[in-house]
N, C-alpha and C positions, 0 to 999 in steps of 0.2 A: 839157785836163786829162787825167793819166794815171788811166788804169779802175782802175789797183789802187792808188790812193790809199786810206786809213784814209776809212771814211765821216763821221767828223767834223772832219777837214781838209775834204772833199768840202763837207760842209754851211756851213764859214764861209765858203767863198772861190767858193764856186757863184755868187753874186750880188753881185760885188767893188759897192761905193759908187764908183761912177763920179767922186763927187768929191777921193776921196784915192785911187783905182786908176786914173792915168790915164798915157799917157808913159811915161818909164822906169820910175816906179814898177808899172804894170801888168805892163809887160814883164817887170822883175825877176822880178812874181809869178807872170806863166804859166812861165819856164824851172823856178822852185822846183817847181810843180805838176806841168810835163810829166816832170821829169830824173827818170831811175831811182833815181842815185844818193839823192837826196831821199826816197825813199819809206824809207831804212833810218832815216831823219834823224827824220822825218814821227813813225815807230812808236817811236824811244827815247823820245821827248821828250811824245808821249800816253803812254806807261807812267810816265815819272816825273812827270808834272803831275797825271795821276791817285793817286800817293800822296802828292804835299805838297798835294793838296787834304784827305786826310784828317787833315791837321794845321792846314787852313785854310778854314775852313768858310762864311766871311762871305759866298761867292759859288754860286748854285747848280754841280755839277761842269759841266755846260754851258757856262755864261756863263765861269767860271774858265778854262774849256781854252780858249775864243775869245780873252780878253781874253790868256791865257798867250803862244798860239802866234801872234797877230797883235802883240804885242809882240815876240819874235823875229825877225818877219819883219821888221816894220820897222827893228829896230838890222841885220839884214844888210843891209836894201836900200839905209839909210844911211852903211851903210861902204862899199858896193860904188859906190855913188854920188861918194862924196869919192875915188874911186880909191889906196884906202889897198892896201899892198903885201900880199900875201897873208902872210906874215910879222905883220902888224900886223894884220892880219884875224883870223885865228886868235887875237893875244894878248888883242883887243878882246871877242873873239865870248867867248873861254872867262873873260874877266872877267866878263863878263855874266850866264852862265850861274851863274856860280859865286855872283853875287847872288841868283842865282832858284831855289837852287841843285838846280840842272840840270846834265847832262854829258854830253860828247860827245866821241868821239874827233879829233883833229888830223886822222886820215885824212878822217872825215866832213866836216869844215868846210873840207880843203885840196879835195876834191871838189865840193863845192858853190861855192866860189870861182873854181874852173876852170871850172864850168858856168856862171855867174853873169857869167863874162868871157870868157865865149865860148873859152876856151884848152881 
């Protein structure tokens, strides 16, 4: 786990459930947590999630962050596991982010795709 990860991200994935996070999923999660490029993604998502929480307070902020971050990671890993092309990966993640009222630059997603595919 990258030492520079935001504390919220560290707390969410400090002790991942081995029932969910094993094999390919655990390997992808570890890449996302170790990668320098992901630091920018985590920071951007956390800022936006905090803003979105102000409009949707059904969950505590801590639970809302955990919910949104895990959902983003799951969507990302599912797409990588499906062996989609970089172009499709970006389109699908951007569609997902739009539904969640979140945004990331395509370049961030290109770097994430390359890191997860070891390119």
